[in-house]
GUVEX-265744 format. One line per 10 residues: number of its first residue (from 1); for each residue x, y, z of C-alpha. Coordinates in Angstrom, 3 decimals. Layout:
NUM) X Y Z; ... .
This chain:
1) -0.292 -31.974 54.769; 0.803 -34.549 52.233; 3.103 -33.307 49.424; 1.543 -33.196 46.004; 3.166 -35.396 43.440; 3.448 -34.741 39.742; 3.746 -37.095 36.764; 6.890 -36.643 34.494; 4.758 -34.875 31.838; 3.391 -32.406 34.418 .
11) 6.916 -31.584 35.506; 8.176 -30.977 32.067; 5.178 -28.564 31.350; 5.748 -26.785 34.617; 9.451 -26.471 33.821; 8.549 -24.876 30.464; 6.282 -22.487 32.096; 8.913 -21.375 34.535; 10.826 -19.949 31.644; 8.079 -17.307 31.117 .
21) 6.947 -17.204 34.757; 5.473 -13.654 34.725; 3.430 -13.906 31.513; -0.148 -15.182 31.190; -0.706 -17.735 28.428; -3.888 -18.131 26.489; -5.417 -21.652 26.857; -5.248 -22.131 22.999; -1.451 -21.535 23.081; -0.829 -23.740 25.991 .
31) -2.601 -26.600 24.072; -0.872 -25.950 20.782; 2.602 -25.331 22.384; 2.990 -27.712 25.337; 0.398 -30.256 24.618; 0.464 -30.570 20.813; 0.555 -34.406 20.876; -2.772 -34.684 22.948; -6.253 -34.365 21.706; -7.884 -31.110 22.638 .
41) -10.224 -32.576 25.279; -7.346 -34.463 26.825; -5.200 -31.309 26.846; -7.852 -29.292 28.561; -8.274 -32.238 31.273; -4.363 -32.151 31.793; -4.445 -28.340 32.359; -7.528 -28.540 34.620; -5.699 -31.263 36.685; -2.585 -28.860 37.152 .
51) -5.004 -26.182 38.265; -6.542 -28.604 40.791; -3.195 -29.466 42.200; -2.463 -25.786 42.706; 0.190 -25.420 40.095; -1.612 -23.262 37.674; -4.212 -20.487 37.966; -6.903 -19.766 35.459; -8.541 -16.616 34.464; -12.004 -17.736 32.933 .
61) -12.727 -14.408 31.686; -9.501 -14.106 29.608; -9.096 -17.826 29.119; -5.443 -17.655 30.181; -3.258 -19.550 32.492; -0.402 -18.435 34.892; 1.855 -20.529 36.894; 1.483 -20.336 40.700; 4.236 -18.297 42.582; 5.361 -21.548 44.466 .
71) 6.634 -22.860 41.143; 8.710 -19.904 40.026; 12.000 -21.491 41.196; 13.906 -23.511 38.708; 12.576 -27.109 39.518; 14.233 -29.580 37.340; 16.300 -29.985 34.192; 17.243 -26.570 32.782; 18.013 -28.096 29.375; 14.232 -29.117 29.101 .
81) 13.327 -25.698 30.075; 15.366 -24.183 27.209; 14.066 -26.844 24.817; 10.372 -26.139 25.582; 11.056 -22.355 25.431; 12.649 -22.639 22.021; 9.438 -24.621 20.960; 7.415 -21.638 22.042; 9.615 -19.232 20.076; 9.168 -21.434 17.055 .
91) 5.412 -21.714 17.334; 5.076 -18.079 18.006; 7.205 -17.100 14.939; 5.459 -19.660 12.614; 1.964 -18.276 13.764; 2.890 -14.601 13.441; 4.624 -15.245 10.201; 1.580 -16.411 8.451; -0.144 -13.574 6.539; -3.467 -14.108 8.206 .
101) -4.419 -11.136 10.504; -6.862 -13.014 12.710; -4.511 -15.785 13.418; -1.601 -13.408 14.052; -3.529 -11.329 16.526; -4.119 -14.352 18.692; -0.348 -14.491 19.340; 0.693 -10.932 19.079; -0.179 -9.916 22.730; 1.335 -12.945 24.093 .
111) 4.489 -12.768 22.171; 4.960 -9.064 22.964; 4.683 -10.024 26.634; 7.414 -12.662 26.213; 9.727 -10.249 24.253; 9.146 -7.519 26.966; 9.761 -9.770 29.915; 12.865 -11.591 28.812; 16.186 -9.889 28.709; 17.488 -9.172 25.235 .
121) 19.349 -12.154 23.964; 22.133 -11.718 21.234; 21.161 -14.806 19.490; 19.607 -15.569 16.133; 16.401 -17.113 17.475; 15.595 -13.946 19.404; 16.052 -11.736 16.294; 13.985 -14.135 14.280; 11.160 -13.896 16.784; 11.083 -10.112 16.614 .
131) 11.108 -10.218 13.017; 7.945 -12.459 12.963; 6.365 -10.212 15.603; 7.166 -7.155 13.447; 5.577 -8.726 10.376; 2.392 -9.217 12.280; 2.579 -5.517 13.552; 2.763 -4.477 9.883; -0.365 -6.477 9.216; -2.454 -4.869 11.884 .
141) -0.924 -2.333 11.247; 1.104 -0.547 14.109; 3.974 0.807 11.888; 5.547 3.100 14.692; 5.946 0.088 17.108; 7.116 -2.053 14.220; 9.792 0.529 13.347; 11.013 0.692 17.125; 11.319 -3.159 17.339; 13.212 -3.225 13.972 .
151) 15.603 -0.522 15.455; 16.040 -2.851 18.376; 17.029 -5.755 16.074; 19.396 -3.706 14.177; 21.392 -2.807 17.374; 21.532 -6.349 18.372; 22.765 -7.457 14.923; 25.449 -4.780 14.809; 26.903 -6.240 18.129; 26.525 -9.783 16.923 .
161) 28.099 -9.438 13.562; 29.369 -5.922 12.900; 28.000 -3.467 10.298; 29.421 -4.992 7.192; 28.068 -8.511 7.770; 25.618 -10.323 5.436; 22.933 -10.535 8.267; 22.825 -6.749 8.398; 21.260 -6.660 4.918; 17.983 -8.483 6.287 .
171) 17.743 -6.033 8.912; 18.318 -2.886 6.622; 15.832 -4.184 4.131; 13.275 -5.007 6.763; 13.423 -1.543 8.367; 13.381 0.025 4.708; 10.054 -1.812 4.102; 8.640 -0.304 7.250; 9.704 3.210 6.105; 8.072 2.700 2.762 .
181) 4.955 1.633 4.539; 5.053 5.011 6.505; 5.920 7.051 3.477; 9.478 7.973 4.708; 10.921 7.187 1.238; 14.329 8.893 1.740; 15.068 6.996 4.864; 14.244 3.721 3.082; 16.447 4.902 0.130; 19.322 5.384 2.545 .
191) 19.008 1.745 4.052; 18.787 0.097 0.656; 22.020 1.839 -0.466; 23.653 0.483 2.783; 22.402 -2.988 1.813; 23.824 -2.646 -1.696; 27.188 -1.486 -0.382; 27.437 -4.630 1.764; 26.485 -6.852 -1.149; 29.166 -5.410 -3.305 .
201) 31.714 -7.417 -1.172; 29.696 -10.434 0.020; 27.026 -11.381 -2.507; 26.697 -12.507 -6.076; 24.044 -10.191 -7.815; 21.976 -13.167 -8.810; 21.403 -14.194 -5.128; 17.637 -14.566 -4.425; 17.724 -12.014 -1.696; 19.154 -9.361 -4.002 .
211) 15.619 -9.223 -5.397; 14.337 -7.903 -2.132; 16.727 -5.077 -1.972; 16.369 -4.062 -5.667; 12.413 -4.425 -5.299; 12.337 -2.126 -2.121; 14.522 0.467 -3.778; 12.582 0.238 -6.892; 9.337 0.628 -4.932; 10.920 3.800 -3.221 .
221) 11.658 5.351 -6.694; 8.208 4.518 -7.722; 6.654 6.425 -4.792; 9.014 9.319 -5.252; 8.048 9.698 -8.912; 11.396 8.627 -10.343; 9.750 6.301 -12.715; 12.583 5.611 -15.041; 14.972 4.585 -12.107; 12.179 2.355 -10.702 .
231) 11.646 0.745 -14.101; 15.359 -0.047 -14.547; 15.457 -1.730 -11.142; 12.446 -3.775 -11.695; 13.900 -4.972 -15.105; 16.993 -5.989 -13.262; 14.770 -7.849 -10.657; 13.178 -9.682 -13.590; 16.582 -10.654 -15.023; 17.562 -12.181 -11.611 .
241) 14.209 -13.991 -11.407; 14.600 -15.397 -14.769; 17.872 -17.003 -13.783; 16.795 -18.094 -10.325; 13.186 -19.120 -10.510; 11.990 -18.528 -14.188; 9.492 -16.059 -15.602; 6.567 -18.345 -15.084; 7.051 -18.391 -11.220; 4.479 -16.857 -8.896 .
251) 7.187 -14.662 -7.317; 7.406 -12.852 -10.660; 3.742 -11.623 -10.484; 4.581 -8.955 -7.795; 7.516 -7.616 -9.922; 5.057 -7.389 -12.972; 2.418 -5.667 -10.746; 4.892 -2.995 -9.603; 6.162 -2.613 -13.199; 2.411 -2.213 -14.417 .
261) 2.001 0.603 -11.756; 4.928 2.486 -13.166; 3.749 2.111 -16.618; 0.301 3.402 -15.659; 1.910 6.392 -13.889; 3.949 6.948 -17.224; 0.605 7.070 -19.135; 1.419 3.673 -20.841; -1.718 1.722 -19.934; -1.333 -0.663 -22.645 .
271) 2.073 -1.978 -21.398; 0.619 -2.226 -17.833; -2.334 -4.318 -19.285; 0.182 -6.683 -20.957; 1.810 -7.152 -17.689; -1.531 -7.873 -15.822; -2.407 -10.423 -18.471; 0.961 -12.191 -17.939; 0.307 -12.350 -14.299; -3.044 -13.752 -14.848 .
281) -1.529 -16.505 -17.130; 1.064 -17.366 -14.473; -1.512 -17.736 -11.656; -3.963 -19.627 -13.828; -1.114 -22.208 -14.585; -0.343 -22.482 -10.845; -3.633 -22.257 -9.227; -6.346 -22.986 -11.953; -8.958 -20.602 -13.073; -10.800 -20.410 -9.735 .
291) -8.485 -19.130 -6.844; -8.600 -15.976 -4.688; -5.226 -15.039 -6.371; -6.930 -15.046 -9.826; -9.613 -12.734 -8.358; -6.900 -10.281 -7.236; -5.297 -10.092 -10.737; -8.770 -9.552 -12.124; -9.165 -6.644 -9.905; -5.966 -4.986 -11.003 .
301) -6.548 -5.670 -14.593; -10.019 -4.319 -14.288; -8.533 -1.143 -12.760; -6.296 -0.545 -15.718; -9.137 -1.130 -18.174; -11.178 1.396 -16.254; -8.317 3.990 -16.662; -8.192 3.241 -20.369; -11.975 4.046 -20.524; -12.962 0.330 -21.279 .
311) -15.553 0.211 -18.658; -17.476 -2.766 -20.001; -14.332 -5.041 -19.820; -13.585 -3.638 -16.319; -17.082 -4.374 -15.059; -16.799 -8.067 -16.513; -13.648 -8.756 -14.629; -14.791 -7.176 -11.260; -17.927 -9.468 -11.573; -15.723 -12.406 -12.184 .
321) -13.464 -11.413 -9.223; -16.697 -11.093 -6.920; -18.009 -14.470 -7.898; -14.683 -16.143 -7.097; -14.328 -14.368 -3.738; -17.931 -15.105 -2.714; -17.737 -18.883 -3.643; -14.189 -19.492 -2.126; -13.971 -16.998 0.636; -17.466 -16.367 1.589 .
331) -19.634 -13.239 1.890; -17.979 -11.825 4.994; -14.384 -11.677 3.761; -12.261 -8.603 2.876; -11.607 -9.580 -0.546; -15.283 -9.845 -1.175; -15.765 -6.478 0.369; -13.054 -5.029 -2.142; -14.993 -6.560 -5.010; -18.277 -5.038 -3.756 .
341) -16.408 -1.604 -3.643; -15.091 -1.933 -7.230; -18.477 -2.793 -8.605; -19.881 0.151 -6.631; -17.455 2.328 -8.651; -18.877 1.076 -11.902; -22.477 2.011 -10.655; -21.078 5.391 -9.577; -19.728 6.064 -13.177; -22.988 5.050 -14.505 .
351) -24.778 7.523 -12.278; -26.685 4.596 -10.633; -25.993 6.219 -7.286; -28.587 4.154 -5.261; -27.061 0.822 -6.342; -23.608 2.158 -5.786; -24.528 3.388 -2.323; -25.836 0.079 -1.347; -22.703 -1.794 -2.322; -20.381 0.661 -0.573 .
361) -22.511 0.203 2.662; -22.185 -3.566 2.228; -18.380 -3.350 1.693; -18.007 -1.093 4.636; -19.993 -3.392 6.986; -17.904 -6.271 5.949; -14.482 -4.577 6.495; -15.665 -3.336 10.029; -16.653 -6.771 10.937; -13.365 -8.157 9.662 .
371) -10.951 -5.528 10.821; -12.666 -3.101 12.955; -13.112 0.548 12.497; -9.338 1.488 12.924; -7.722 -0.218 9.798; -6.459 0.788 6.488; -8.986 -1.265 4.527; -11.820 0.330 6.293; -10.278 3.667 5.619; -10.166 2.851 1.980 .
381) -13.864 2.155 1.860; -14.586 5.319 3.717; -12.532 7.166 0.950; -14.274 5.338 -1.966; -17.816 5.896 -0.436; -16.884 9.590 0.064; -16.170 9.950 -3.687; -19.634 8.679 -4.367; -21.092 11.606 -2.236; -18.851 14.076 -3.953 .
391) -20.088 12.953 -7.291; -23.545 13.264 -6.059; -22.850 16.946 -5.178; -23.150 16.011 -1.318; -19.829 17.342 -0.395; -20.855 17.777 3.179; -21.634 14.040 3.520; -18.279 13.292 1.681; -16.213 15.291 4.240; -17.782 13.414 7.143 .
401) -16.523 10.201 5.670; -13.151 11.636 4.615; -12.612 12.878 8.262; -13.027 9.444 9.492; -10.666 8.145 6.740; -8.169 10.863 7.686; -8.239 9.982 11.258; -7.519 6.327 10.619; -4.755 6.878 8.117; -2.906 9.713 10.242 .
411) -3.041 7.231 13.312; -1.919 4.095 11.484; 0.160 5.344 8.585; 1.280 8.921 9.580; 0.855 12.107 7.640; 3.615 11.264 5.071; 2.015 8.235 3.695; 0.665 8.551 0.109; -2.683 7.180 1.169; -3.012 9.903 3.766 .
421) -1.974 12.330 1.191; -4.777 11.188 -1.008; -7.481 11.897 1.582; -5.946 15.288 2.152; -6.504 15.917 -1.647; -10.165 14.633 -1.497; -10.837 16.960 1.525; -9.324 19.819 -0.410; -11.521 19.247 -3.352; -14.694 19.004 -1.236 .
431) -13.937 22.005 0.700; -13.207 23.846 -2.686; -16.650 22.685 -3.949; -18.350 24.018 -0.815; -16.164 27.377 -1.296; -14.578 26.900 1.939; -11.373 28.081 0.337; -9.178 28.518 3.532; -9.702 24.894 4.520; -8.937 23.747 1.009 .
441) -5.782 25.929 0.880; -4.833 24.471 4.310; -5.091 20.895 2.925; -3.117 21.628 -0.381; -0.422 23.465 1.574; -0.111 20.479 3.878; 0.304 18.105 0.766; 2.737 20.601 -0.811; 4.905 20.524 2.478; 4.863 16.792 2.750 .
451) 6.014 16.310 -0.760; 8.861 18.967 -0.466; 10.085 17.088 2.685; 9.589 13.477 1.483; 10.366 13.419 -2.378; 11.518 16.963 -3.235; 10.220 19.427 -5.901; 11.358 17.561 -9.017; 8.338 15.107 -8.820; 5.170 14.833 -10.777 .
461) 3.108 14.585 -7.617; 4.660 17.920 -6.441; 3.835 19.324 -9.788; 0.155 18.133 -9.463; -0.325 19.730 -6.171; 0.971 23.058 -7.744; -1.633 22.928 -10.361; -4.412 22.124 -7.985; -3.338 24.867 -5.613; -3.042 27.212 -8.549 .
471) -6.665 26.367 -9.690; -7.838 27.125 -6.054; -6.148 30.520 -6.224; -8.057 31.091 -9.434; -11.224 30.464 -7.580; -10.106 32.873 -4.986; -9.085 35.503 -7.696; -5.573 35.372 -6.429; -4.165 35.261 -9.946; -0.566 36.215 -9.410 .
481) 0.035 33.238 -7.154; -1.988 30.927 -9.574; 0.104 32.016 -12.547; 3.374 31.302 -10.745; 2.289 27.830 -9.710; 0.858 26.821 -13.197; 4.275 27.572 -14.785; 6.206 25.707 -12.034; 3.934 22.709 -12.608; 4.694 22.814 -16.411 .
491) 8.454 23.093 -15.907; 8.542 20.058 -13.518; 6.400 17.910 -15.613; 8.373 18.636 -18.660; 11.595 17.702 -16.973; 10.295 14.734 -14.957; 7.646 13.147 -17.322; 8.639 14.655 -20.782; 6.652 17.010 -23.067; 4.451 14.097 -24.549 .
501) 2.953 12.696 -21.199; -0.844 12.971 -20.591; 0.011 14.624 -17.257; 1.964 17.112 -18.949; -1.071 17.797 -21.361; -3.184 18.285 -18.252; -0.887 21.291 -17.089; -0.634 22.630 -20.714; -4.430 22.893 -20.665; -4.346 25.001 -17.453 .
511) -1.622 27.051 -19.131; -4.025 27.812 -21.916; -6.672 28.748 -19.562; -4.181 31.086 -17.802; -3.119 32.870 -21.032; -6.784 33.213 -22.102; -7.633 34.928 -18.760; -4.615 37.198 -19.149; -5.778 37.993 -22.818; -2.799 36.375 -24.573 .
521) -5.053 34.318 -26.936; -2.360 33.131 -29.220; -0.451 31.521 -26.417; -3.696 29.994 -25.040; -4.435 28.464 -28.399; -0.997 26.999 -28.708; -1.195 25.296 -25.210; -4.698 24.145 -25.831; -3.431 22.482 -29.170; -0.483 20.942 -27.211 .
531) -2.793 19.372 -24.705; -5.200 18.090 -27.292; -2.609 16.501 -29.499; -0.677 14.619 -26.637; -3.866 13.380 -25.245; -5.457 12.295 -28.575; -2.000 10.566 -29.315; -1.658 8.689 -26.063; -5.262 8.045 -24.877; -7.402 8.470 -27.904 .
541) -10.476 10.687 -29.027; -12.694 9.004 -26.596; -10.853 10.032 -23.598; -12.699 12.472 -21.349; -9.787 14.789 -21.123; -9.178 14.705 -24.862; -12.662 15.909 -25.295; -12.229 18.742 -22.874; -8.987 19.940 -24.533; -10.508 19.706 -28.108 .
551) -13.409 21.927 -27.045; -11.145 24.351 -25.305; -8.947 24.609 -28.508; -12.057 25.119 -30.895; -13.575 27.669 -28.690; -10.412 29.706 -28.522; -9.878 29.338 -32.355; -13.298 30.579 -33.003; -12.909 33.364 -30.526; -9.910 34.499 -32.545 .
561) -11.203 33.652 -35.811; -15.175 33.993 -35.869; -15.125 33.162 -39.692; -12.342 30.782 -39.881; -12.286 27.082 -40.595; -10.971 25.246 -37.505; -10.852 21.873 -39.232; -8.406 23.188 -41.895; -6.401 25.035 -39.235; -6.207 21.880 -37.222 .
571) -5.019 19.934 -40.205; -2.244 22.397 -40.903; -1.167 22.263 -37.392; -0.873 18.557 -37.434; 1.033 18.668 -40.587; 3.497 21.377 -39.319; 4.108 19.256 -36.000; 4.592 16.082 -38.185; 7.259 17.996 -40.243; 8.933 19.399 -37.176 .
581) 9.241 16.052 -35.448; 10.670 14.535 -38.734; 13.280 17.083 -39.060; 14.388 16.662 -35.477; 14.970 13.061 -36.052 .
């Protein structure tokens, strides 16, 4: 039998393939990696020729190539093997680094095979490839796997450079981001502090990557409910960005967005609104008025308007967002699906339930088509859709969707994540509506335990679950437990948020209900007045809770003073309060 000869190009390709000899390579990657200078049809013909010569095997079902066993020995120039292998690493890293889930997915399986089949290399290119792979895992998301790979990077980097080297900061920050994604805030905080200690000796505070550590730590404080600490750090980030890129740079928008979230949590929606408007102005200068990034900011600003009770302005912005996304991204895009879900929420508030249900179904269908059933975006639509059924009084239907959401989030994000916590809340509320009190209690106690473990008791979220559990115990007529939890919630909120916060007012209202139930009407009236005054001052007379607190206050006054003039009494209370505050200053 005559010996089969190969061209120089064929030999170079086969040399490169011996570097990853046990791994099947998708046809698309072969063309993009090894044959990038050829036209697609020429490249396919080239690969077919190698197959015909017996050098390659091709799996038609998977559309993957594998080098034949006869070529497994090193056949020629090892320098060229390394050069081609490095090109693969670069290509995989670039493709995985793009924040495009569908593009990344094509390379993930292949890159994971490469990483699992080569021996760990104590070199920068190997670490960078894993980092790119981890970013793709976060997109999917496969957070537990991402965490394990980052720990692997951390060990290699320690051996390469030692624990106090600048390169360790990137590793600590990357792992911290994954811990934030998994709701493991204390672990993230520890890693950020390690990064900051290294920087004390090695880096100027105005270094661009200082922004990353500060931003992660600030986000940790935000998630833990330490809003003032988070605000201080984000303001430091803005100062650094002002010096390095300027406050009209797109990078600043993310900082504004997280600051806006803090202000919303603190009940300062107007400040949040200002930041979203600044963000919109920056993006319009950079991208123009018709761009997906503009649609994203419109969504966020609309959300703030909705929380302020300005539903007309919110609806206008969500319609604008939908128009941009449909025109630029198409009907079957996740951003379009989000716009549909936001509009569904508007119809839900208007009690136009049929229109709302239709939009939620459309949104859910798009998310399933783009991401599949098991993805956080799909879970988010299940969550919102369940809220519609809860509003319609169809809690049994709501629970079916919430359980789907719960399964996805527990699988992908873990029990400690804030989004998983939210679905536990929704389940608890639906079970409570159906008077399935034991199941509701199980959910509330689960949330309480997670918060105790992840953020501690001095936290507004922990106070909220205490309030909600107290209300459940009132429904169950277990009043002693309810009273203890109501008082605990108020103590925490006064300490963490202050006495003039709308969330504190929410707990004051429940204290009023508790004292009324216990026959202590004077104390009940005092707490109803406190709740009303704070909410009226912060959110205005039109706010739903302001109206509830006002009604509770007036009913209690009339109960105590059937012939009294509540308007005169209220005026006197306001004057007295004003005088007290003036004397305190």
